[in-house]
N, C-alpha and C positions, 0 to 999 in steps of 0.2 A: 073909270076910276083906276088911278094908279098906282103902283106900288113900291116902296124903295127895296131895290133887288143889288146895290151897288157893293161888293167885298172891298174892303181896306186893300190897298196895295202892298203889297208884300214881295220880297225877293229872295227868301228863304227857299233853298233848295228842297225837294222833296225827300221826306224821310224815309227810311230805310228799317227793315224788320230783321235785317242779316245778324246773326248770333255772333254776340261778342267772345273776344278769346278765351274768357271764362268758360262760357257755356261750352266752346268746343272742347275745351279741356275737361270739364264733366263729364261730357259726352263721349271721348275718346280713350280716358287716362285708362279704361277696362280693358280695351285693344293694346294700347301701348304695354301696360302690365305684362299682358299676354305673352307679347313679342319681345320684351324683355327678357321674360323666365324659361322662353324657349330659346333665345340667344344664348342664356346663363348656362341652361342645361346642354346645349350643345358645345359648346366651351369648356364646360366641367369632365364632359363625355370623351372630347378629344383629349383634356390635359391626361386624363384617367389611361386612355389607348398608348398615349404616346409614351408616357413612363410606363406604362406594363410591357412595351415593346422595346424599351430600352436596352440596347446590346443585344439583340435576338440574333443568336447562333455566332453571338460574336466570342470567340475563342480568349479573349481577353475579358471577359464581363461575368461575375459572379452571380449575376441576377438569378434569378429562376428560368427565365428564357435564355441564358446565355449557355454558352459552350466552353466555360473556361475547363470543367471536371475533367472533358473528353481531353482537351487539349494538353493537362497534365499528367493524365494516364499515357497520352501516346510520346509525352516528352522522356518518360520514364522506360518507355521501351526503345528511347533512340530517335524517335520520328520527330523534327523539327514542324512546327507551324506557322504560316507566313500570313497574315492579313493584307490584302490588296482590295483598292477600292475601285480602279478604273480598269474599262477593258486592255488597254493599252498593256497595263500591268498584268493582266491576268491572261492574255496571250501570250506574255514573255516569259511567264513561269509554267508553262505546259512543257512537259518532256516527259520521257520513260521513267524518270525517276521521284516524277511527282504525281500528287493526287489533287487534282483540281476541285472542291467543292465549292459548287454553284448556290447561295443560299437563298435567294429569290428570282430565280428565272423569269418569271412573267413581270418583274421591271425592267428586266432590258427591251429595249426598240427592237423592231425586227432588222434592221440592218446591223445593233449590235450582237443579235442572235445568230445571226448568217456568219458574221466574223469571228465569234467564239468558237463557231462549229468547223469553219475552216480552218483555226489554230489546233483545236483537239482532235481531227480527225487525221490519221496515220501519225500523231503524236508519240504512241506507245505506251503513253500515262492513262490514267482513270480519270473518269469525269463523273462525280456524285451530283447530279440534278435532285435537289428536296422540293418535292411539293410542287414540280413542273406541271401547272396546267396547260389547257387547248391552247392560249397564245404563244407558248416558247415551245411545247414538244415538238410541232411541225419542222421546225428550225433547227433544235439542237438535237432532236433523236427521230429523224425522217423513218417513217415507218410504223412510228407506236403511236397507240389511240386511246385517248382519256375518255372513260365514263364518266357522263354527267352526274351520274349517283356517287356519293363517296361513300365507304365503310361504314356500316353500323356498328362493327365491334372495333375496338382501338386494339388490344392483345390477340394475334393470329398465331397460328403454328405456320412452321416453315411449307411444309407441304412440298418440298423440291428437294434435288439432290445437290446445291449448290452446297459445297463443305463447309462456306463460311455460314450460312444458314443453319445448315444441321448442327453445328456445334454451338450456335447460339440460342439453337430452341425458341420457345415462345417470347415474341419481343412486342413491343407497341408500335405498330407500322400501319396501323389502319389509318385511311385518309383514302387519298386519291387514288383511281384503280385503273390498271394500266393491261393493255391489249396489242400483240405485235404478231404481225406475220411472216416474221422472221424466224426460222425453226430452230435453231442452234441456241437462241435467246434462253434464259433461265428465270422461269415465271415462279416467285416464290410469295410468301404469305398469302394465299388466295382469301379472298372473300365472294362469295359468289360466282366460284371460277374465274373473278379477274384478280392479278396482282397488286400487290401495293409495294411489291420490291423486284423489281426487273431488271436484270443484267444483260446488256448487249454486247456480245465479243465485237471489238474489232479489228482492223489490222496491224501490224507492227505487235503484236501481243498486249494492246491497250484494251478496254470496253468503258462501256458508258452504263452507269447505275442511276436509276428513276428509283427516289423515295417516297414515297405516298405522303409521308407526314416527317414533321421533324423531330418528333417527341423522342426518339433514342439517343440525340444528339444533346437532348436538352440537361441542365445540372439538376432540376429536379423529378428528372425521370429517369435520371443514368443509373439509379441503384435497383430498380423494378426489374420484373423480369427477366430478358436476355439482353436488355439492350445493350448494357456496356461492352458483353462481348461483342454483339453487332456492329456496334459502330468502331470499336477499335478494330476487327478485322477488316471491314471496309475502308476506313480513312490508314490503316497500317499497312498498307500492302507494298507502299513505296515509302522511301527514307524520307520524303518530304510532302506536309501538306499545305496547300495552300486556299486560304478561304475568302473566295470572292464574295465580299458584301457590296452591291451595286450601289453606289450615290448618286443622286440627283446633281451633286457637282461636276459629274464626270463630261467633260468636252463634247465626248462622242455620243453623249445621249441626246444632244441637240438634232444630231443626224442632218439628213437634209429633208428636202420637200416632202419626199414621201414617208417620213415617219410622224410628221404634222397631225396632230391629234387636236378636234375640237373640243369646245369647252365642255360640253356633255359627255363626250368620250373620256373625258380626264377627270369625272367622278365617279366615286366608287358606285357600284351596282347597289348596294343598300341605301345609297340616299335617293337614287333616281326611283327605287320601290316605295321608301316612305315618303316622297313627294307626290305620286302618283294615287298613294292611297291618304293622303290630305287631299288631294282635289277630289277625290272619288267621296270622301266624310264632308268636305264643305258642299258638293253636288248632292249630296242627300240631305242634307242640314237646310239648303236650300228649298227643296222640294216639300222636305217636313213644314218649313216653315210658309213655304206659299200653298200649300194643301187648300181646296174650297172646302168650306163650310155647309156647301149649299145656298139656297136664296136666303135672304133676309126675312125675319118674321116679326110682324109688325105685335107690340103687345101695350099694354095699358099702363101707362106711368104709376109706381106706388101711389105717387104722393103729385098734386097739383103744384104746379109752380108758376107764381105769378108771373103776365108777362114785365112787371116792372121791374121784378127781380132778375128776369132773363138779360134785359136790357141793361141794367147795372153791372151784373157779371161780364158781360161781353164789353162792357167798356171800359171796366177796368181791366181786360185781357191786352185791350187795344192801347191803355195807356199804357199799363207794363213793357209793352213789346215798342211803346214810343212809334206806334205806328196809324200818324194823326191822317197819312194817305188812304189806308183802307178805310179807316172811321169815315171820312169825308166821302170818300166813294159808296160805302153803304147809305150813308143819309142821303145823300143826293139819287142814288137809284130808289131808294126807297119812294122818297118824294114824288117822283118822275112817273114811278108807276100808281100813284093813286092821282097826280094831276090829270094823266092822260082821259081816263072815263070820264072827269069832269068837263076838259073841253070836247069832246066828241071824237076823239080817236081810240083806235083799238091799243090794248096794253102794249101788244108787239113792236108799236111804232112809236114807243113812250120814251125810247131811249136814242131816238133820231133828231139831232136838232133841228133841220131840216123840216120836219113833219110839225113838233113839240112849239118851238119858239113863235111861228107864226100864230096857231092856234091861241097861244098863251097872250101873244100881245093883242089879238084883237079882243080878247075878251077883259082884259087889263087896261088897255090902250096905253101900256109904258112902252118904254124902250127895250129892243130887241137884245141889244149890246151888253145890258144889265141882267136881262135874263140868263142872256147865254153864259155870263161869268157867274152868275150863281148855280145855274145848275148844272153846267158843263166846264168851268174852271177848273184851275189847277188848285192841288191840296192848298189847307191852310199851312202858313209857317209856323206858328205856336198855337198854344193849348187857347189862347185867347181869342184866336183867329176861328178857331174848330168852333167854341162854343158862339161867336157870333155869327158864323155859318149857318149854325142847326138853329139858330133865334131868326135869322130872316128866313131860312127855309118851310120854320113853323108860319111865320107870317105871310110867306106868299100862298101856302095852302089854307089860312084861313083868308086871305083875301079871295082868293079862288072861289071857295063856297059860300061865300056869301052873298044873297041873293041880289 
């Protein structure tokens, strides 16, 4: 007995269950929103910080972080102030009648620091380094060491014999702390036996002053403690004050290949630590989400679900996903599994065409090619072809079961 098992010829391409752009947006909009908020927050913080540091230690700035008040007090005492932003201008300004104030020494490249030290050594003038850290102290003030722990207190007492410090009294110098092996240095305003103001006598009557914090020079702190007195004495010992505010536009900042820094080295340390914390948090979150809850425990369903309802629900899911290929594969696989025992084959060989098709052909006396197309052919191109496939598979199983 033979059975018709020929599918209608179709040339439609296999369907795909890939998510649509709308589905991708629905799934990823939460992550996109979080990234957008993170970027907006970073921009806001950068904007606030840039506006807060506008004119920092600039004698022309009236902002809280500027130093216009100190410059005006110096002018009343006949001391002139001048602002320079390049290394060449700063080197040209050194001399016995000038106090050179370097606002941010750590921003200078190693080459710039070495060249500036060459210009100030033996000039006979005073050099004031404000909040100079380890990157700059080694070259601008050899023999001085910076403690990695800053001062806990901001207001400190002189604690030294330096006349300028004794006349000023307590001042807000708390910040970076320094130590030196130079015997004739004046270590003032100590915090835990380390100086926050260090004066190093030099040759030709000049000296170098390291100031641990810029507070005594700021507009909003000048009227507190003895800040004004100490600032005027440190900067007013010479008739001219040159304020060196390093700029990124300085051509000497490019330097040579020895000064080139990688992208990671240019990032502030806070961003590096923040990124590391984010990675740790992400790793912990991944471990938390991937934790094992132990083996699965079988339990009885609270209600009995009919097989027809399960089949109908699964069919609707296939239809919603437009997954005719998967639906056809499930129908064919189930049919092959049921047909194999009926023709004397083990279930393990039910999905092998070389074993199943000859046995079916012997039983039905049909065309093996038609059976191959029915049981192992390509997926249907539309819903009508899928329904026809299901009918043909059902007819084939009924024909095999017929005695």
